N, C-alpha and C positions, 0 to 999 in steps of 0.2 A: 647716632651709633657711637658706642664706646669701643676704642681699639685696645685690646688687652696688651699687657706688657710683652714686648718681643714680637708683636705682630705689626703688619704694615698694610697699607692700601696701595694698590698698583693701578696705574692708568696707562692705556695705550690707544692709538688710533691710526687710521689710514694705512692699512695693510694692502688694500687693493688686490686681494688674491684673485688670480685668474688673468692678470695683466702683467706684461704685454703679451706673453705667451704662456701656455701651460707649463712648458719646461722651465722658464725663468721663474714663474710663480711657485713652482714646486720647491725650488731651493729656498725661497723666502719663507714658504709655509713651514718647512721642516725647522727652520731657525726659530720661527715664532712659537711653534709647539715645544721646542726645547726650552725656550724661555718660560712658557707656562709651566712646564715640568719643574723648573728650578724654583719659581716663586711660590708654588702651591704649599711649600713647607712652612712659610711664615706669612702667608696672605690672610688678612682678615676679610678682604673683599677685593674684587677685581672689576674695574670699570673699563669697558671698551667703547670708545667714543666715535664709532661710525666708520664707514667705508672699509669695513673688514673685508668686504668683497668688492671687486671692481664692478660687478653687476649682480643683483639679487632680486628676484621676483618670485612670488609664491602664487601658483595656481591652486585650485582647491585640492588637487591630489598630486601635485608635482612641484618639486623644487629644483634649482639648477644642479646639474651633475658636478661632482667633484667635492673638494674641501673636506674629505672624509677624516683626515688626521686632525684637522682643527675642530670639527664638530664633535668628534669622538673625545678629544681632550677636554673640551668645554663641558661635555656631559659628565665625564669622569670627575671633574673638579666640583661641579654643583652637586653631584651624587655624594661627594665626600663631606658636604656641608658648608663649603665655601661659597658665599653668594657672588654672582656675577651680574652686572648691570650693563645693559646695552642701549646706546643712543644711536638712532639711525642717522646715516650720513646721506649725502646727495647721490651716492651710488647704490645704496641699499634701502631706498625709500619704501619699497613695496614689500615690507614685512607684514605678515598677516596671521600671526598666531603660532608659527612653527617653533620659534625660539621659546615661547612661553610653554607650549604644550609638550614639546619633545626634550627641551634642555633645561626647563625650569628657570629660564632667564627672563626677567622683566624687560620690556622694550619701551623706550621713551622716544617720542617724536618731537619733543621740545626741551629746552634747557630745564633743569630741575635743581632745586636747592637741597643741600645736605648739610648736616652738622656732624663733625667728627671731633671728639674730645674738645668741644667748645669752640672749634674753628668752623666758620661758615664758608661753604663752597657753593658756587654756581657752576654747574657742569653741563656741557652739551657738545654737539659736533661743531657748531659754529657757522654753518652755511646759512646765508640769507639774513644774518644779523648785522646791525649797524647801518651806516649810511651808504655803503658801497655795495659791490656784488650785484649790480642792477640786472645784468644780463642773466645771471643765474636765477635771480628772484622771479623774472618773467617766465623762465623755463620751468621752475618749480611749480608755478601755478598750473601749467599745462600737465606736468607729470602727476600731480596730486589730484587733478580734476577727476571726479568719479566717472565721467563719460570716457575720458582718456583711458583710465584703468580698465573699464569695461570693454572698450574696443581692443585694447592690447591682449586681454585674456581670450579674445576670440581667435587670435593667431595661434596656430599650432606651436607648442613649446619649442620644437626644433627650429622653427622660423623666428619666433619672437625673441628667444634667448640669444640666438646667433646674431640677429639684427642689433639687439641692444648691446651686446658685447662689442660689436664692431664700432658702433657709435660712441660707446663709452671710452674707447681707446683713441679714436680718430678725431672726435669733436672736441676741440680745445675748451669750449665753453663748459662742456660736461666734465672733461678730464681735469680741468683746473690747471693745465700746464702753464698758462699765462699768469697765474696768480702766485706761483711758488717763488716769488722774489720779495725780499723785505722792502717795504715801501717807506720806511722811516716811521718812527713812533707817531708823528702827527698825522700820517696818512693811513695808518693801519686801521681799517674799519672795525675790527674786533676790539682794538684798544679804545676807540671812540665809543663803541657800544658799552664796554665795561665802565668807562668814566661816566656815562649817562646813568647807568644803573646805580652807581655809587651816590648819585645825587639824591636818591630816594631811600636807599638801604645799604648798609655796610656789608661787605663780603671780605673775608680774609684772602680768598683765592677764587679766581675765575679760571676754569680749566676747559680748554677747547682743543679741537683738532682742525681739520679741513685745510689749513694753510700750508701743510707739509713743511713747516719750519719749526725748529726747536727754539722757542722764545721764552724768556723770563723778563718781564717788564714791571717795574715797581710803579704802581698807580698812586700810592700814598705811603705814609710811614708804615702802615700795617695792612696793605692790600696789594696783591700782586696778580698780574695776568700771566698765565702759563699756557703756551701752545706746545703740544706734545711732539710735533715733528711727524715722522712717518717711519714705516718699516719697509721702505723701498731704497732710500739712500742713507738715512741717518740712523735707523734702528734705535730710536730714543723712546724713553718711557718715563712716567712720573712715579715717584715713591713718596708717600706720606707716612711718617713714622709716629704720628700722633702729636708732633710738635711743629715740624716744618715739612714743606713739599720741595723735593729736588727733582731735577731732570738728570737722568743717567742714560748711558749708551750701552747697548748689549753687544 
């Protein structure tokens, strides 16, 4: 992708809309929508790196109630010709066509390579990568198992969604509350993942979410790992102007 003069690429992740309560989430949602409204003027593209919702699952004819302002704004932006790319997180794993069909937003379930103005990026949510995160890796195998998904869809949505929302907030393994602390560069498993990737291919930027920490770590002279933080505490996002990627706060 070539970024036209005066245009930028924006990155955001980990909004967890719907948590911990509808009232608290509503305030954060309006702030996020206001940010989308501001950046659409000079956005060449927008990347949302997962956990936009604290829980999301799609039945054949049902999606979770709420998030109208966010979904409407995303539709408005893509209708105007600005591309949006979505990477599923560990809280919105069960996407199954709604974003593609209704919002014209491609959805990715694994990290993906992009090149912008000659700079190479590896972009993803970040869950389950690297040597750590073992508890979540085991849980993800259960969540993504076709039998588990089939059994969940047999629950009435009023029961299934309410149960999942409760577990999403209360279960620390799912919510990630225990992981939102900087472990030191040598112990950050996403840093280790990036360094291993550099052994076989060069990337200028690794951009991830999931950790709920705003991080910029130089991996080499011309390679950097960036974690986007969140829209719960930090309200941080990434901006690439065609030359450099920066973290900013809204």
